[in-house]
N, C-alpha and C positions, 0 to 999 in steps of 0.2 A: 596542854596548858603551857603558855611560851615562858620559856626562861629567863628570867627581865635579863636584859643588857645581848642576852643572846647574838644577836643579826650583827649589832656594834662588834660586838667582842672578836663573829666571824669573818666582819669587813675589814678590823685592824688585821686580820691574819691574810686577806688577800687585796692584790691590789684590785680597783676597778670603781666605781659609781656606786656608794652603796645604793641610791633609790634610781639603779640606770633604767630596772624594765620591772616595775609594779606593776601586776596585772591585776584587776578587778575578776573576779571568778564567778562572781553573783551569778551568772546567765549561763556557767560553762560545769556546774555541777552535773549535770549528764555525762561529760567526759570523763567525770572521773570513775564512774558507775562502771566505763570498759572496763577501766584497770583495778578495781578493788576484788581482791579475794578475803577466804577468810584467812590471809594471812601476811597481807600489804592495805595501806587505808590510805590512799589517796588523798582523801579530804582533810586527817589529820597531821599529815607529813604540809601539806600548803598552807593550813592553817597557824602549823610550829613557823613557817616561812614566815607569816604575813604577807603572803600572796608574792614574796621576790622571787620572780622566774630568773633570774641573773645568779643569784643565790644556789637555787635550788642547781641551775646547770654548772657553777662553782664545788659544790659537794657532792654531786653524782661523779664529777669529773675526779676527785680526792677519792670517793668511792671505787669507783673503775680502774683507778691505780692502787689500792691500798688492798682491795679483798683478794687478789689472787697472793698476793704476799701471805696474809694472812694464812690462807688455805692451804697452802705450800707448805704453812710451818705448824698447824695443827696437824697435817698430813704424816708430818716429819717425825713430831713427837708422838704420834700416836703410834707409828711402824718402831718407833725406836723405846717406849714404855717410859717416857720422861712425861711424870706427870705434874709437874711444875708449869712444863711448858706448853702443855695441853691446854692447863687451866689459864694461865695466861693468852696468850693467843685466842683461845676460846673467850675470855671474857673482851678482851678490846674488837672483838667481832660482835659479839653482843651488842655491845655498848655502839657501835655503829649501826647495826640494822636499828636498834631502838630509837634511834635520831631521825632514822628514814620511816618510823613506822611498819617498820618491818618485821609483824611478830612470829612469819614461821622459821626465821633465820633467827632470829634472838631467843626462840625458846629450846631450840636443837643446839644453839652453841652451850646458852647454857645446860643445856643435859652433859653437853662435851666437859665443861670447865666442871660441873659437883662430881663426873666421873675421873677427874683430873685431881680434883680436891678429896675425893674419897680413895684417890691410889686406885684404884676401881676402874682397867679399861675394856671388861668384856662385855662385847659389843657397839666399841666408839668406830668401830670401822662402818658398819652398818647405820649408826647417826650420823656418819663423815658423808658417807654417802648421800644421806637426804639433806645433809645439809649442802652438799655442793647443787645438787638439783635444786634446792630451797634458794639459794644464792644467784644461780644463775635466773631465776624466776624473777627474784626481786630488782635484780641487773637491769632485764629486760624491760620492768615493768616502769624503774625511776628512770631509761635511754626515752621509752616511750613519750614519758609525763614529761622530761627536761624538752625533749623536741617538739609537743606541744605548746609549750610555756614559748619558747622560742619563736611558733607561728604567730604567738598573740601580741611580741613586741615591737 
């Protein structure tokens, strides 16, 4: 379900024409099937963005800039036993992943967030390794989706 005003809020934050590239995807649902996995739902993301390809590209660019920093912060926090930082940075990554319908990243980040909350980091390195792999998969899928949408403009 789309949050009321989300498109307007996002466009107020970023320059560009709000409706510069809204693409009708009714005939392209089969292309989403190639990107769909048990941990990523491109159709749900596309619906959340109301078919706005420009907004998709902008959000993917932001995610591409931000996720490496978040992962590095989580890694450092785990290594240093900084429970609050594990919780805080995992929470931020979880929120980003949920905006992209990336349930795999969100679930792993939520696990780390809970470890930080409960001040128990046993197994955190293994979960973090899985998280890195899942973030890479999500980023690849997002880039593919954004490139596909750009071709439609």
